[in-house]
N, C-alpha and C positions, 0 to 999 in steps of 0.2 A: 602624675596625672594630671595638676592642677595647673601645670605649663603647656604651650602650643609648642610644638616644635618649627621647625623652622618651614617647613614645606606650611605649616597651617597658616602661621603667620603672614606668610603670602596671600592664601584665599582670604583672611581674616581682613588683611587691608584691600583688600580688592570689593569689598560688601558694598560700600556707600556707592559705587558706580558698577557693579550688579541691580543692586537695589533700584536705580535712577533707569535701568533698563526692563527694571519690571521682575526682577528674580531676589528670591530671599532666600539663604543660609540658616542649617543648623542653628540654635544657641551658640553653641560650642563655637562657632565662627564667626560671630557677631562680634564687634567693637565692645570693650567694656563688659566682656562675659568673668562670672566670677559663677566657678563650679558651685552645682546645686549642693555636691555634700558638705558645702562650706557655707553656705545660709543654712543648710537643713541638715546636719550631722546625720548621718546615716546610724541604726541602730546596730547593723552588724555588719561584718564585711561584705556578706551576699547584696546589704542592700543598698551599698555602694555599686555594686558588679550590676545592680539593675539601673543605673541611674543613666538616660538618653545618653545625656553630653557629656557621659565617660567615654564613647564610642569613636574610635579614630578613621581617619581616613582611609580607603580598601590601599589606597596608591596614591601617591604625590601629584603626580599630573590628572588626577582624578578628583570632580567633587559634585558631591549631590544639590541641586538646587531645588526649590519649588515656584514656579509660574504664579505672581501675586493674583493675576486676574482672574484667573478660574482655579489654582490649585492642583494643575498637576505638576508629576514631578519629572524632572529632565536627569542627565549627567553634563556635566563640562567635563571637556579635555584640552590639555593643552599641549597643543604641536607645534613642531618647528615649522618657520614659514620657510619653503624650499619650492622652486617649480617640482609638478610629477609628487607632491605629496599625501599623505592619507586623503585631504580635503580635495584632491585635483581626483584622483580615481575615483573616490566614494561619489562626490558630480557626476563623473561621467555615467556610473552604474546607474545615476538615479537619473538620469536625464532622458527623454523622448528619444528612440525611441526602445533602450533598453530597457526603461522605467517601465512601458506596457507590456513585458515579456512575464506569464505570471511562475514562473518559474525565479524572480526574482527573489532570494531571502538575502539584499547587501542591506546593511542599516542607513536608512538615509540621514542627512545631515539636516538641523532643524532649523541652524542660524548657524552664521561665524560671526564672533565677536573680537575687536582687536581690542587691547587692553590698554589704556594710556601708560605712555612712560615706558613700553615694553614694545618693541620694533623687530624684537628676532622669534615670535612665535605669537601665534594666536589660539582662539580657544573655538572650540566646537560643540553645539549644542546637540544632543544624543537626545532620544528617549529613555527612558529608565530600565532599562532590561534586569533579568533575574537568569542565573547558572540554570543551566538546557533541563539539569536531572535533579531539581529543586522547587515543588516536594516531587516526592517522589514515584515512579509512573504505578500507575494501578492495573495496568492491560496490557495484554501484548499488542494490541490493536494503537496503543498509543505511544510506543515504541516504534512501531512501524511508520506511525506519521513522521517521527521523529527522522526516522532514515529517510521517508521519502523526501521531505524538507530540505533535509541537509545534503544531500546527494541533489535532487533539481536545482539546488541553489549553486553547489558547487560548479554543475553543467553549467547553469548560464553564465557564470565568474567567466568558465575557459571558453566559451561560447564568443564571448567579448575579446578574447586574447588577452585576458589578463592571468596572471599567476598569483592567487594570493600569498603564497611560502610560508604562512603561519596559518593554516587553519586546522586547528587541533583544538580541544574541548576549551577552553578557555577562550576561545573567540568565535563561537557559538553560542549565544545566548537567545534566551525566551525573551519572547515579551507577553506577560503574562496579565495584561491590565485586564481581559474579560474575567480572570481565573478571579484576580484578586479584586473585587470591584471598591473594597474599600481603602485599597494600596497594601503597601508594606514598607517597612524600615529599609534604606534604600543601602545598609551594610549589615545588619543583621536578618537575615530577608524571613525569618521566619514571625518575625515581632511585628506588630501593627506600625502602624506610621507613626503615633503617638507612642510605643514601647510601654504600652501598658499591658498587654495582653500579646496571645498569640495572632497573629496575620490569618483571617477567616478567607477558607477561598472554596472553590469548585475543583473537578477533577478535570484533566484533559481531555476528557471525553463530553464532559457537561458545558464545557468552554473551550471549547478547544484554540491554541493558543498560536504565534507565529512564529517560529525560528528565524533569526537572522546569525549571517555572517558579520564578522565585526574586523575594527583592526586592519585596515590596508596600509598599514605602516612599510611593512616588507616588500608588497605589493609590487608588482611590473607589467606594464603592457607592452604590450608586443606592435607591432604594426602587422596586420592581416595577410601581405604577404609573406611574413618571416616563414622560410621554411624549417631553420634549425635553430629555435629558440633556445640561447646558451647566458647561463647569470653564473656570477660568482657563489659559492656556500653563504649560506646565510644561516646562524645558528636561530632554531625557534623555539619555541617551548618546547617542544618535542624533540628530545636529542638522540635520539635513538635511528634516523635515517640512515640505511646501510651505506648508503653513498659517502655519508661523513665520516665512515668508520676510520678510514686510510690520513697518511697525514701529508695530504695534497690540499692544503689548502689552496691554490690559486690556479687547481682546474677549475674546468667550467661544466654546468649543468644543464640538464634539461630539467625547468622549473616543475612541469608540469605534472610526471610519474610521481614526480616529490610528494606534490599536492595531495594524488592518490595515494599515498603511503598513509600521510599524517591522517587521511579520512578516515580510510581502513586502520591504522591503527587506534582512532578513536575510539571507533567500535567497538573493536577487541576488545582494547584496556577498560571502556567503561562498561562494556554490557559484556560479554561473551566472557571473557577470563577474570575481568578487576585487576586490580592494581591498588597496591599502598593501603590508600585509604578508603577507596572504593570496590566494594564488593561487585563480583558478578551477578549477572540477573538471569534466571533459568529460564529455559521455555523460549531461546533462542538461536538454537541452533543451526537452523536453515538459513543463518546469515553466515554462516562458519564458510563453506566454498567460496561466496565472493570473496570476501574478508581475508581467506588465504590467498588468494590471489592478488590482494591492493596491496598486500603487505608482504610481497617478494620480495627477494635481494636484488635479485637483475632486474632494472626499472624498464626494461624493455620487454621483459614479459607480464609488464600488471596491467590491466586493459585500461584503455581509458574513459574518460567518466562517461561517453552517451554509454559505451559498452555495460559499463557499472549500472548507470541507470534501468538499461532494458533488463538489465540483468535481475535489478532490484524489482522491477515492475515484475515480471513476471514469475518470479519467489513470492511476491506477494500475492499476487492472482492466485496462486494456487492454495493458499493458506483458508481454513475454513472457516465460518463468524464465529464457529464455539474455540477454536482456537484464538481465534485474535479478540475476541471476548473474554478471553481467561486469565487469570491473574498472574501478575507479576512477582515472583518469588525472590529472595535476593537471598547466594548462597551461607549470608550470614545471620540469616533469619532462624532462632532459635521457635521451640513449639507455640511459646506463649504470645511469641510475635506474631505469629502465623494464626492462629487462632483472633487475636485483636483484630486483624483486618480480614479475616475470611468473613465476616456475617457484615460488615459493611461494604465491603466488595458487593458480594452474593442481591446486598440489597440496592446497590446501585446499578448492577448488572440485570436485574429482573427489570426495575424501571426503567421507565422510556424518557429518552434525554430531546431535548426540544430543538433539534439540530434540523437549518435548514441549508438548503445545498443554491447557495446565490446563482449558479450557472446556469439550471433551467429556469428556477423560480425565475429568472430575471428574461428569459424565453417566450415565458409562458403567455403576453398579449400576442406574440411573433408566432407561435405555435397553434395558441388559439383561431387565427388569422387563415392557417394553412389547414386550418380542420382537425386537431388533435387537440384532447385536453387532458391536462395535469393529475392526478390525484390531490386532494384537497390542502395534505402537505405544501405542494412544492408551488400552491398557487400565491400571488403577493397578498401581502397581508395577513395571511394565515396566521389564525388564534388555535390554540392547541386543546382541541374537544376538553381533554380534561380537567383543563385549568375553570371550565365553565359549570361543573361538577360541584359542589357543597359539599364539604367536610368530604371530600374525595382519600382514597388511600392509594396504594400502590399498585392494585388489584387494579383498581379505577383505569390508572394509565395503563396498563396493562392488554386491559379488552378493547383499547379504542384502536382504530384501523390508522389513524393519523400519525403513530407512535413509530409508527417504522419505519426505518431506518433504508438509505441502499444499502446495498452490497458493492456497489463498484461505481464509484464518481463518473466514470465513463459511460455509464448504461443511464437508463431510464425509461419506464414502461408507459405508456400514454395508454389514451382509447380513439379510435376514430370516432368522431363524433356523428357521421351521419347515419353510420351503421351498429355502433358499440361494440365494433370488435378493438379486442388488445393488441398492440404491438408494441416491441422494445425499440428504444431508440439509441444507438452507441456513435459517438464522438470520436472521430479518428484524425490523425495527422493527415494532410494532403501532401504526396509526393507520388511519386511515379512507380506504378510497380506495388501500388499499396494494398492494402486487405481489400478494399472496393473491387478494386481492377481485376485481382484475381477471381476474387467471387463471380465478379458479369461475367468474368469468359468463362466460366464452370459454369455458367448459370444462360449461356448463348448459344443456340443451335451451330454446332451439331451437339454440342456436349452435350446440350438441356435436354435430348431425347434420348437421352442414353439409360436404360431402364434401372441401372448400376447407381445413376447419378444421385447420392445421397445427402450433396452440399447444400448447406443454407442459404436459400433464395434473399436477394437485398429487394423489397417492397419500392426502394423510393431513395432519392439522395438529397438532401438538406443542406443549402447552406445558408447560415445564419448569418444577421446581416454582422457588421462591423467584428467579423470573426475568418480572416480571407486567409489562416493557416489549417484552417480545420473544416471538415464537415460532418455532416450525423445522417451516418444508413439509418433507414427503415426497416427492422424485420418482424416475422411474427414471433410471438411470445412461446416461448419453450418454457421446459421445464427439466429439470436433469432425468435423465436417461434408465434412475433406479428408484423411482417413488410415483404412481406407488410401489408398495414391494411385487417383485413376480411372482404371478401364482402356479405358473406350471414351466416344467421344464422346457415344454414347445417352446411358452414366450422368451426363455430365454436363447433358444436356439433362433429364433427370431430376432433376434438383437445381434446376434451372432452374424448371422447371414448379412444383415441390412450394413451393419459396421467395414466385414468386411470386405463384401463388394463395393461398398462405400468407398473405402480407402483405393479399393482396386481400379475403380472409374476415375479417383484423383491420380492417380502414377501413369495410368495408361494417357493422362493428357500431360505427361510431363511435368508435373506439378508437385512435388514434395512438400507434404504439409507442415512439417517439423516441431507441431506439440501436436500431434493424435493422441491427446489423454485423454482423461475420464471426463477433466472442465471442458474440455470443448467437444465432447459428446453428448448434444440435447436430444429430448423427444417434442417431436408435435403432437402435441394430445388431444387436440380439438375436437375429435369426433368420440376418446372417452372422458370429456367434460364438456358435455352438451352446453353446458350452462356456465362456463366457466372455471378461473380459479386466480386465487390470491397472485399477482406478478412478485410477490416478496416471500410471503408465509406458503407455499404452496400447495399446502394440505385445506388451507381455509378457503370459504367460498369469495365470489368477487367482492360482495358487502363486507367482509368481515364479521358475520355475526354466527358462524356455524361450520362444521369442516364439509368440505367440497365434496358432493356426489359425482359420484364416477365407476363407468363400468369397470372390466377386466380388459386387459390387452388381446385376449382371445375373443371377445365379446366385442371389443372396437379396436381392433389393429392398431397403433400409432406408426409414426415415420420418423425415422432418430436418422437427426442432423448432424454432418461435422460443420461446426462453426470456424470462426476466427484463424482467418488466413492469416494473421499479420504479420508470423513469421513465413509463412510458404515463400519458397522463390518456384518459378515457372523456366526449366530448361529448353533447350533448342531441341528439335526432335531428333535430330542428328550427334547429338552432343552424348560421345561414349563414355566420357570419362567425370560424371556430373561432379563437383565436389564445391561443400562450402566453407566456411568457420565457422568453430563451436559456437552454438546459441542456448545457451541454457532454458529447457520449457518447464515446465510444469510438473513433469517427471526428471528428478534430478538423478534417476541411479543409472542412468545411459553407461553401461559398462567402458566405450571409447572415449566418454569424458573424466574418467576416475585419475589418468594418469596425471600427473603433476603437472606435466610441459603439454595437457592437450589444447592447451589454446592456441599452443603456437601452428599447429594442424587443420592442416583442411579434410572434410568429411564426406563421404559419401551419404547422402540425408537419408535414402531408399531403408537400407537396412536399419536406421535409426527408427523411421517410422514403423516399420517392423517388429520392432525391439518396444515401444511404444505402446501397439495395440497389441502386442500380447502381455506386457504389465498391465495392462488394464484390465484384461481378463483373468489374467492371474492375481490382482489386486481386488478386483471390483467383486468376483466371482468365485476362485477359486482359494483362497489364501485368507482375504479380507486385509485390512492394514488399516493403522493408525488407530485399532481400536474404536472407529466410527462406522466402520461398513466391516459386518460379520463375513464371513465366507456362507457360500450355497451349494447346501449337498446336494449329491447326485447330481455332478457335472464334469466326473471323472474320466471321463470321455474325450474332455476337452487339454490333459496336460499332454500327452506326447507331442500333439501341437504345438500348443503354448511353449514346451520345455523347448525346442528347436527356436522359436520365433525371439526368446530372451538369452540364447546361447550367448557367451562372453564375447566370443569371437565374430565380427558383423556378414565373414563371409561365407562363416557354415549355416546363417539363417536363411533359410527360402522367402521366394520372393512371395508377393502378393497372389501374383497369378499361381504357384504351387499355393501359398496359403487357403486360398479360396475351394481349389480343386479337393485338396486334403480335407475343407470341411465340410464341404460336400459328400464327399465318400461318408464323413464319419455320418453325417445325420441320415442320409438313406440308411445306414443300418440299426439306427433306435426303431423300436421299435412304436407302434401308438402307443401303447400300453406306456410305456417308459415318458415317451413324450405329454400324454398327459396326465403324468403325477404330480402331485404337490413339490412345490419349491419348500425347504426347512432352513433356516439360520440357524448356523450356530450358535447363534447367542437364544435362541427361542426353548423358552421355559416348556414344561410337559401341558401347565395350564393354557396358555399361547398358542403352543399343538392342539391342544383338543380348542380351543375356541375358534381356527379357522379351518378346523376337521372336517365339519358338516358343511359348512356351508361352499366349501370346497368341496365336497362331494356330491352334492345338490348341484354346483355349477357344472362340473364334470358328467354328470349325466344326462342333463339338459343338451349339452354340448353333441357326445352321442346320438342321444333322439334326432336333433335338430340336424345332425350333419357337418357339424362347423367344425372343418381340421382341426388338430392336435396342433400343427405351428400357424400359428394367426397368419391370415390370407386379406389382403386388403382388399383386393378386387371381389373376393367372395362376400367379406363382410359389408361391403356398399353393394 
């Protein structure tokens, strides 16, 4: 161990030259090195094992260095000189306009060095990274952030007509400089830089890292006009590619579906199933349908990267905050390990993390100039309020309004300065027929005059400076349709009528929503909450000082709105056979999409909308789901209609006109007594039932005396 290997001698001989350029090597690779265990003999074998200068190189072509001027760590990589090499492609992806794309997760080259006496290779300088899975993921949300960055990063690469051809786990690394403020050892990542202890670090949630695709040594750039890209096979770190299992090495392949396989198989092997030295991570089953499609044997059936990203984003949008904050458990974790990590996880989960969202924070001055203000957390120069509290506790942080994060990076709540009204901003991409255009069509005369119109209205459209590919739509602030809980059967019936008639209106305008699920049905509760409510913690008041005071739905009837027309499609009025490709929405249970070949077919989207609406009622009212939403009792009268709406055969489902007709017949058959009866949840305890029983009856008698109808009526209430 006291002798250097040949490749180590190469780097040692370059030490004086590297030092002249401002880079320093570790002691082992400096001329005249004498092993520390020779100078200071170890007391035990274990002591020798803990000497830093025993650590070898990770790989002969790589060498870690420290920049003398500022102490920053970098990695040197020796690459052959040739046209179109790794350096050329990396520089192309790091040059404007590519460098300005927010999806760009390609590792930039910091410098290029030409060693004296070596004309056949060059040395590129890269920032020091570490494996993407070290340290272990703490929450589901951290895994989701990794998926989003990895998928969008590959989407960016493909958008530049570049195939990576080795986008495997070894080539997706993490810039953890914000997580490890004091650095870490470049080879033994769990050790401190000086090798004297463990490297101290934050979690990914506390200090979010950026993941980078690296190593473009196998990458190929195609001409923009190339319609049929083909290359010879090149074996990468993942040898399981189905196309490469035959014995025809001269066959040409399309490299882009192979990249899709690599990415899907990485998620499968490192997260969903595990392999060899890597345990599976539990709680990520929501990724399985997409990953299964990405690793199909037939490359023509794999989705392209744009579809992968769209499906991933739709999947992520369907996950609750509770799910995203839940702890990641490995398949190999034993009870002791689980308990050991359980309490620190919950301490972090309860505490507030000081994360700022640069996009909207940077837009704050511009938003102010047009009359909108952000919450304190998102203003430039924000200082967390809890840092000003001496001897603060975790509970102090929990009580502060500015601890609250965004629940979706594309959304931001604002207050209109002139009247104090609350609105929601949504950042959407600009393209023909996008969400804005369909929403504006449905809100324009004559559709806007239809009494069934329950589509969200766009209050304004903003074009942020220096953001030509995106626009911001302004909408009224709403809240989930199920909060606060329904008090009476009549309130549930009012929801059903508005939801069904709202979809009937959409279909009557030849528009298929394609994602009319629980996440996209919201409630305008302005009349119920005269003093407003907090835009993130809906049960709190605007100031975050106490619970938000509110009326019931019967006292101040709300209006329910279908939102998010990002997946919607508008058909020509005389189109008798509307067909669209499969797009997975927030509800992944559509029977048509359970077939392994479903993505190769086109579908009539209108029966799928019927399924979504029926399943919404089934999951949020009749049966409950996911352990988060209990069933509501007393609604059995809806079961026959819902059973027909969620049939496996789409041709047997009723259309929306029939659904509305049948619903109205059902409602007409319900007595006033039934409609005024209290809604109980399947998880209600006796004490909770009694607690709500007397206030309910007091309201019920009041409604009867005052002549308030059992089904809330906005007209009568106003």
